[in-house]
mmCIF file of the N, C-alpha and C atoms, coordinates in Angstrom:
data_MODEL
# 
_entry.id   MODEL 
# 
loop_
_atom_site.group_PDB 
_atom_site.id 
_atom_site.type_symbol 
_atom_site.label_atom_id 
_atom_site.label_alt_id 
_atom_site.label_comp_id 
_atom_site.label_asym_id 
_atom_site.label_entity_id 
_atom_site.label_seq_id 
_atom_site.pdbx_PDB_ins_code 
_atom_site.Cartn_x 
_atom_site.Cartn_y 
_atom_site.Cartn_z 
_atom_site.occupancy 
_atom_site.B_iso_or_equiv 
_atom_site.pdbx_formal_charge 
_atom_site.auth_seq_id 
_atom_site.auth_comp_id 
_atom_site.auth_asym_id 
_atom_site.auth_atom_id 
_atom_site.pdbx_PDB_model_num 
ATOM 1   N N  . MET A 1 1  ? -4.166  5.548   23.256 1.00 0.00 ? 1  MET A N  1 
ATOM 2   C CA . MET A 1 1  ? -4.430  4.203   22.754 1.00 0.00 ? 1  MET A CA 1 
ATOM 3   C C  . MET A 1 1  ? -4.415  3.342   25.335 1.00 0.00 ? 1  MET A C  1 
ATOM 4   N N  . ILE A 1 2  ? -5.582  2.642   24.715 1.00 0.00 ? 2  ILE A N  1 
ATOM 5   C CA . ILE A 1 2  ? -5.625  2.296   26.380 1.00 0.00 ? 2  ILE A CA 1 
ATOM 6   C C  . ILE A 1 2  ? -5.937  0.837   26.060 1.00 0.00 ? 2  ILE A C  1 
ATOM 7   N N  . GLN A 1 3  ? -4.747  0.702   27.107 1.00 0.00 ? 3  GLN A N  1 
ATOM 8   C CA . GLN A 1 3  ? -4.449  -1.004  27.044 1.00 0.00 ? 3  GLN A CA 1 
ATOM 9   C C  . GLN A 1 3  ? -6.024  -1.762  27.662 1.00 0.00 ? 3  GLN A C  1 
ATOM 10  N N  . LYS A 1 4  ? -6.062  -2.633  27.558 1.00 0.00 ? 4  LYS A N  1 
ATOM 11  C CA . LYS A 1 4  ? -7.874  -3.282  28.306 1.00 0.00 ? 4  LYS A CA 1 
ATOM 12  C C  . LYS A 1 4  ? -7.629  -4.255  28.805 1.00 0.00 ? 4  LYS A C  1 
ATOM 13  N N  . GLU A 1 5  ? -7.995  -5.146  29.415 1.00 0.00 ? 5  GLU A N  1 
ATOM 14  C CA . GLU A 1 5  ? -7.352  -6.481  29.369 1.00 0.00 ? 5  GLU A CA 1 
ATOM 15  C C  . GLU A 1 5  ? -7.418  -7.624  28.888 1.00 0.00 ? 5  GLU A C  1 
ATOM 16  N N  . GLY A 1 6  ? -6.441  -8.355  28.445 1.00 0.00 ? 6  GLY A N  1 
ATOM 17  C CA . GLY A 1 6  ? -6.151  -9.331  28.238 1.00 0.00 ? 6  GLY A CA 1 
ATOM 18  C C  . GLY A 1 6  ? -5.579  -8.713  26.505 1.00 0.00 ? 6  GLY A C  1 
ATOM 19  N N  . SER A 1 7  ? -5.584  -8.738  25.055 1.00 0.00 ? 7  SER A N  1 
ATOM 20  C CA . SER A 1 7  ? -5.247  -7.989  24.108 1.00 0.00 ? 7  SER A CA 1 
ATOM 21  C C  . SER A 1 7  ? -6.234  -7.255  24.003 1.00 0.00 ? 7  SER A C  1 
ATOM 22  N N  . ARG A 1 8  ? -7.546  -6.740  24.985 1.00 0.00 ? 8  ARG A N  1 
ATOM 23  C CA . ARG A 1 8  ? -7.556  -5.965  23.840 1.00 0.00 ? 8  ARG A CA 1 
ATOM 24  C C  . ARG A 1 8  ? -7.432  -4.710  24.176 1.00 0.00 ? 8  ARG A C  1 
ATOM 25  N N  . VAL A 1 9  ? -7.908  -3.639  23.572 1.00 0.00 ? 9  VAL A N  1 
ATOM 26  C CA . VAL A 1 9  ? -7.179  -2.441  23.000 1.00 0.00 ? 9  VAL A CA 1 
ATOM 27  C C  . VAL A 1 9  ? -7.994  -1.489  23.023 1.00 0.00 ? 9  VAL A C  1 
ATOM 28  N N  . ARG A 1 10 ? -8.327  -0.043  23.017 1.00 0.00 ? 10 ARG A N  1 
ATOM 29  C CA . ARG A 1 10 ? -8.615  0.807   23.148 1.00 0.00 ? 10 ARG A CA 1 
ATOM 30  C C  . ARG A 1 10 ? -8.891  2.049   22.406 1.00 0.00 ? 10 ARG A C  1 
ATOM 31  N N  . PHE A 1 11 ? -8.836  2.520   21.744 1.00 0.00 ? 11 PHE A N  1 
ATOM 32  C CA . PHE A 1 11 ? -7.656  4.063   21.033 1.00 0.00 ? 11 PHE A CA 1 
ATOM 33  C C  . PHE A 1 11 ? -9.881  4.761   21.199 1.00 0.00 ? 11 PHE A C  1 
ATOM 34  N N  . ASP A 1 12 ? -8.976  5.765   21.573 1.00 0.00 ? 12 ASP A N  1 
ATOM 35  C CA . ASP A 1 12 ? -10.156 6.806   21.516 1.00 0.00 ? 12 ASP A CA 1 
ATOM 36  C C  . ASP A 1 12 ? -9.443  8.690   20.953 1.00 0.00 ? 12 ASP A C  1 
ATOM 37  N N  . LEU A 1 13 ? -10.160 9.041   19.793 1.00 0.00 ? 13 LEU A N  1 
ATOM 38  C CA . LEU A 1 13 ? -10.538 9.756   18.679 1.00 0.00 ? 13 LEU A CA 1 
ATOM 39  C C  . LEU A 1 13 ? -11.671 10.964  19.125 1.00 0.00 ? 13 LEU A C  1 
ATOM 40  N N  . LYS A 1 14 ? -11.328 12.347  19.466 1.00 0.00 ? 14 LYS A N  1 
ATOM 41  C CA . LYS A 1 14 ? -13.038 13.294  18.403 1.00 0.00 ? 14 LYS A CA 1 
ATOM 42  C C  . LYS A 1 14 ? -13.542 12.566  19.042 1.00 0.00 ? 14 LYS A C  1 
ATOM 43  N N  . GLY A 1 15 ? -13.933 12.117  20.107 1.00 0.00 ? 15 GLY A N  1 
ATOM 44  C CA . GLY A 1 15 ? -14.630 11.595  20.679 1.00 0.00 ? 15 GLY A CA 1 
ATOM 45  C C  . GLY A 1 15 ? -15.369 10.218  20.377 1.00 0.00 ? 15 GLY A C  1 
ATOM 46  N N  . ILE A 1 16 ? -14.937 9.499   18.913 1.00 0.00 ? 16 ILE A N  1 
ATOM 47  C CA . ILE A 1 16 ? -14.726 8.677   18.413 1.00 0.00 ? 16 ILE A CA 1 
ATOM 48  C C  . ILE A 1 16 ? -13.878 7.423   19.109 1.00 0.00 ? 16 ILE A C  1 
ATOM 49  N N  . SER A 1 17 ? -14.153 6.052   19.355 1.00 0.00 ? 17 SER A N  1 
ATOM 50  C CA . SER A 1 17 ? -13.980 4.748   20.298 1.00 0.00 ? 17 SER A CA 1 
ATOM 51  C C  . SER A 1 17 ? -13.164 4.332   19.219 1.00 0.00 ? 17 SER A C  1 
ATOM 52  N N  . LEU A 1 18 ? -11.884 3.076   19.661 1.00 0.00 ? 18 LEU A N  1 
ATOM 53  C CA . LEU A 1 18 ? -12.000 1.684   18.378 1.00 0.00 ? 18 LEU A CA 1 
ATOM 54  C C  . LEU A 1 18 ? -11.627 1.007   19.543 1.00 0.00 ? 18 LEU A C  1 
ATOM 55  N N  . ASN A 1 19 ? -12.591 -0.253  19.592 1.00 0.00 ? 19 ASN A N  1 
ATOM 56  C CA . ASN A 1 19 ? -12.476 -1.215  20.596 1.00 0.00 ? 19 ASN A CA 1 
ATOM 57  C C  . ASN A 1 19 ? -11.441 -2.374  19.449 1.00 0.00 ? 19 ASN A C  1 
ATOM 58  N N  . ILE A 1 20 ? -10.592 -2.764  18.934 1.00 0.00 ? 20 ILE A N  1 
ATOM 59  C CA . ILE A 1 20 ? -9.475  -3.792  18.671 1.00 0.00 ? 20 ILE A CA 1 
ATOM 60  C C  . ILE A 1 20 ? -8.826  -5.197  20.128 1.00 0.00 ? 20 ILE A C  1 
ATOM 61  N N  . HIS A 1 21 ? -9.168  -6.550  19.372 1.00 0.00 ? 21 HIS A N  1 
ATOM 62  C CA . HIS A 1 21 ? -8.035  -6.867  19.728 1.00 0.00 ? 21 HIS A CA 1 
ATOM 63  C C  . HIS A 1 21 ? -6.274  -6.770  19.490 1.00 0.00 ? 21 HIS A C  1 
ATOM 64  N N  . SER A 1 22 ? -5.125  -7.296  20.028 1.00 0.00 ? 22 SER A N  1 
ATOM 65  C CA . SER A 1 22 ? -4.065  -7.020  19.285 1.00 0.00 ? 22 SER A CA 1 
ATOM 66  C C  . SER A 1 22 ? -3.919  -8.717  19.000 1.00 0.00 ? 22 SER A C  1 
ATOM 67  N N  . PRO A 1 23 ? -3.357  -8.204  17.194 1.00 0.00 ? 23 PRO A N  1 
ATOM 68  C CA . PRO A 1 23 ? -2.913  -9.578  16.991 1.00 0.00 ? 23 PRO A CA 1 
ATOM 69  C C  . PRO A 1 23 ? -2.086  -10.151 17.813 1.00 0.00 ? 23 PRO A C  1 
ATOM 70  N N  . HIS A 1 24 ? -3.147  -11.982 17.325 1.00 0.00 ? 24 HIS A N  1 
ATOM 71  C CA . HIS A 1 24 ? -1.627  -12.690 18.096 1.00 0.00 ? 24 HIS A CA 1 
ATOM 72  C C  . HIS A 1 24 ? -1.893  -14.338 17.729 1.00 0.00 ? 24 HIS A C  1 
ATOM 73  N N  . PRO A 1 25 ? -0.261  -15.489 17.458 1.00 0.00 ? 25 PRO A N  1 
ATOM 74  C CA . PRO A 1 25 ? 1.088   -14.699 17.836 1.00 0.00 ? 25 PRO A CA 1 
ATOM 75  C C  . PRO A 1 25 ? 1.334   -14.217 16.175 1.00 0.00 ? 25 PRO A C  1 
ATOM 76  N N  . GLN A 1 26 ? 0.321   -13.897 15.490 1.00 0.00 ? 26 GLN A N  1 
ATOM 77  C CA . GLN A 1 26 ? 0.921   -13.177 14.510 1.00 0.00 ? 26 GLN A CA 1 
ATOM 78  C C  . GLN A 1 26 ? 1.046   -11.018 14.544 1.00 0.00 ? 26 GLN A C  1 
ATOM 79  N N  . LYS A 1 27 ? 1.837   -10.905 13.781 1.00 0.00 ? 27 LYS A N  1 
ATOM 80  C CA . LYS A 1 27 ? 1.501   -8.959  14.159 1.00 0.00 ? 27 LYS A CA 1 
ATOM 81  C C  . LYS A 1 27 ? 1.038   -8.500  12.930 1.00 0.00 ? 27 LYS A C  1 
ATOM 82  N N  . GLU A 1 28 ? 0.058   -8.716  12.210 1.00 0.00 ? 28 GLU A N  1 
ATOM 83  C CA . GLU A 1 28 ? -0.906  -8.263  10.802 1.00 0.00 ? 28 GLU A CA 1 
ATOM 84  C C  . GLU A 1 28 ? -2.299  -8.664  11.979 1.00 0.00 ? 28 GLU A C  1 
ATOM 85  N N  . LEU A 1 29 ? -2.682  -7.282  11.811 1.00 0.00 ? 29 LEU A N  1 
ATOM 86  C CA . LEU A 1 29 ? -4.070  -7.245  11.502 1.00 0.00 ? 29 LEU A CA 1 
ATOM 87  C C  . LEU A 1 29 ? -4.426  -8.263  10.060 1.00 0.00 ? 29 LEU A C  1 
ATOM 88  N N  . LYS A 1 30 ? -5.698  -8.794  11.072 1.00 0.00 ? 30 LYS A N  1 
ATOM 89  C CA . LYS A 1 30 ? -6.762  -9.304  9.841  1.00 0.00 ? 30 LYS A CA 1 
ATOM 90  C C  . LYS A 1 30 ? -7.747  -8.604  8.813  1.00 0.00 ? 30 LYS A C  1 
ATOM 91  N N  . ARG A 1 31 ? -8.304  -8.294  7.664  1.00 0.00 ? 31 ARG A N  1 
ATOM 92  C CA . ARG A 1 31 ? -9.006  -7.216  6.744  1.00 0.00 ? 31 ARG A CA 1 
ATOM 93  C C  . ARG A 1 31 ? -9.885  -7.032  7.320  1.00 0.00 ? 31 ARG A C  1 
ATOM 94  N N  . TYR A 1 32 ? -10.999 -7.567  8.699  1.00 0.00 ? 32 TYR A N  1 
ATOM 95  C CA . TYR A 1 32 ? -11.728 -6.734  9.599  1.00 0.00 ? 32 TYR A CA 1 
ATOM 96  C C  . TYR A 1 32 ? -11.649 -5.796  10.441 1.00 0.00 ? 32 TYR A C  1 
ATOM 97  N N  . GLN A 1 33 ? -10.041 -6.336  10.373 1.00 0.00 ? 33 GLN A N  1 
ATOM 98  C CA . GLN A 1 33 ? -10.424 -4.535  12.181 1.00 0.00 ? 33 GLN A CA 1 
ATOM 99  C C  . GLN A 1 33 ? -8.991  -3.809  11.412 1.00 0.00 ? 33 GLN A C  1 
ATOM 100 N N  . VAL A 1 34 ? -8.316  -4.240  9.839  1.00 0.00 ? 34 VAL A N  1 
ATOM 101 C CA . VAL A 1 34 ? -7.921  -3.029  9.354  1.00 0.00 ? 34 VAL A CA 1 
ATOM 102 C C  . VAL A 1 34 ? -9.245  -2.398  8.434  1.00 0.00 ? 34 VAL A C  1 
ATOM 103 N N  . LYS A 1 35 ? -10.264 -2.970  7.691  1.00 0.00 ? 35 LYS A N  1 
ATOM 104 C CA . LYS A 1 35 ? -12.048 -2.022  7.681  1.00 0.00 ? 35 LYS A CA 1 
ATOM 105 C C  . LYS A 1 35 ? -11.678 -1.723  8.776  1.00 0.00 ? 35 LYS A C  1 
ATOM 106 N N  . ALA A 1 36 ? -11.748 -2.138  9.816  1.00 0.00 ? 36 ALA A N  1 
ATOM 107 C CA . ALA A 1 36 ? -12.471 -1.408  11.405 1.00 0.00 ? 36 ALA A CA 1 
ATOM 108 C C  . ALA A 1 36 ? -11.793 -0.192  12.041 1.00 0.00 ? 36 ALA A C  1 
ATOM 109 N N  . VAL A 1 37 ? -9.902  0.249   11.706 1.00 0.00 ? 37 VAL A N  1 
ATOM 110 C CA . VAL A 1 37 ? -9.413  1.080   12.101 1.00 0.00 ? 37 VAL A CA 1 
ATOM 111 C C  . VAL A 1 37 ? -9.299  1.749   10.470 1.00 0.00 ? 37 VAL A C  1 
ATOM 112 N N  . ARG A 1 38 ? -9.698  1.773   9.233  1.00 0.00 ? 38 ARG A N  1 
ATOM 113 C CA . ARG A 1 38 ? -9.496  2.597   8.678  1.00 0.00 ? 38 ARG A CA 1 
ATOM 114 C C  . ARG A 1 38 ? -11.273 3.917   8.613  1.00 0.00 ? 38 ARG A C  1 
ATOM 115 N N  . ASP A 1 39 ? -13.221 3.210   8.388  1.00 0.00 ? 39 ASP A N  1 
ATOM 116 C CA . ASP A 1 39 ? -13.514 3.634   9.229  1.00 0.00 ? 39 ASP A CA 1 
ATOM 117 C C  . ASP A 1 39 ? -13.333 4.444   10.504 1.00 0.00 ? 39 ASP A C  1 
ATOM 118 N N  . PHE A 1 40 ? -12.774 4.225   11.219 1.00 0.00 ? 40 PHE A N  1 
ATOM 119 C CA . PHE A 1 40 ? -12.403 4.830   12.804 1.00 0.00 ? 40 PHE A CA 1 
ATOM 120 C C  . PHE A 1 40 ? -12.287 6.128   12.018 1.00 0.00 ? 40 PHE A C  1 
ATOM 121 N N  . LEU A 1 41 ? -10.862 5.721   11.596 1.00 0.00 ? 41 LEU A N  1 
ATOM 122 C CA . LEU A 1 41 ? -10.222 6.928   11.323 1.00 0.00 ? 41 LEU A CA 1 
ATOM 123 C C  . LEU A 1 41 ? -10.926 7.913   10.050 1.00 0.00 ? 41 LEU A C  1 
ATOM 124 N N  . ILE A 1 42 ? -11.934 7.368   9.096  1.00 0.00 ? 42 ILE A N  1 
ATOM 125 C CA . ILE A 1 42 ? -13.153 8.481   8.178  1.00 0.00 ? 42 ILE A CA 1 
ATOM 126 C C  . ILE A 1 42 ? -14.536 9.190   9.179  1.00 0.00 ? 42 ILE A C  1 
ATOM 127 N N  . ASN A 1 43 ? -14.226 8.289   10.404 1.00 0.00 ? 43 ASN A N  1 
ATOM 128 C CA . ASN A 1 43 ? -15.014 8.851   11.447 1.00 0.00 ? 43 ASN A CA 1 
ATOM 129 C C  . ASN A 1 43 ? -14.935 9.975   12.293 1.00 0.00 ? 43 ASN A C  1 
ATOM 130 N N  . ALA A 1 44 ? -13.082 9.709   12.905 1.00 0.00 ? 44 ALA A N  1 
ATOM 131 C CA . ALA A 1 44 ? -13.192 11.163  12.998 1.00 0.00 ? 44 ALA A CA 1 
ATOM 132 C C  . ALA A 1 44 ? -13.039 11.829  12.434 1.00 0.00 ? 44 ALA A C  1 
ATOM 133 N N  . ASP A 1 45 ? -12.623 12.540  10.932 1.00 0.00 ? 45 ASP A N  1 
ATOM 134 C CA . ASP A 1 45 ? -12.269 13.166  9.943  1.00 0.00 ? 45 ASP A CA 1 
ATOM 135 C C  . ASP A 1 45 ? -11.144 12.837  9.963  1.00 0.00 ? 45 ASP A C  1 
ATOM 136 N N  . ILE A 1 46 ? -9.882  11.882  9.197  1.00 0.00 ? 46 ILE A N  1 
ATOM 137 C CA . ILE A 1 46 ? -8.385  12.311  9.693  1.00 0.00 ? 46 ILE A CA 1 
ATOM 138 C C  . ILE A 1 46 ? -8.714  11.994  8.357  1.00 0.00 ? 46 ILE A C  1 
ATOM 139 N N  . GLU A 1 47 ? -7.484  12.220  6.969  1.00 0.00 ? 47 GLU A N  1 
ATOM 140 C CA . GLU A 1 47 ? -7.404  12.214  5.604  1.00 0.00 ? 47 GLU A CA 1 
ATOM 141 C C  . GLU A 1 47 ? -7.125  10.684  5.675  1.00 0.00 ? 47 GLU A C  1 
ATOM 142 N N  . LEU A 1 48 ? -6.990  9.965   4.625  1.00 0.00 ? 48 LEU A N  1 
ATOM 143 C CA . LEU A 1 48 ? -6.011  8.968   4.255  1.00 0.00 ? 48 LEU A CA 1 
ATOM 144 C C  . LEU A 1 48 ? -5.947  9.364   3.282  1.00 0.00 ? 48 LEU A C  1 
# 
């Protein structure tokens, strides 16, 4: 995990990258962010 400028966060795993914004002021991810995280994990061959 790499904290980027502002609320951006980058995750790198097995050559796959995911760039998202940290949720604020709420603490929950939006539906499209959850889908992006799920797709990121699937593409990195992580079993769900």
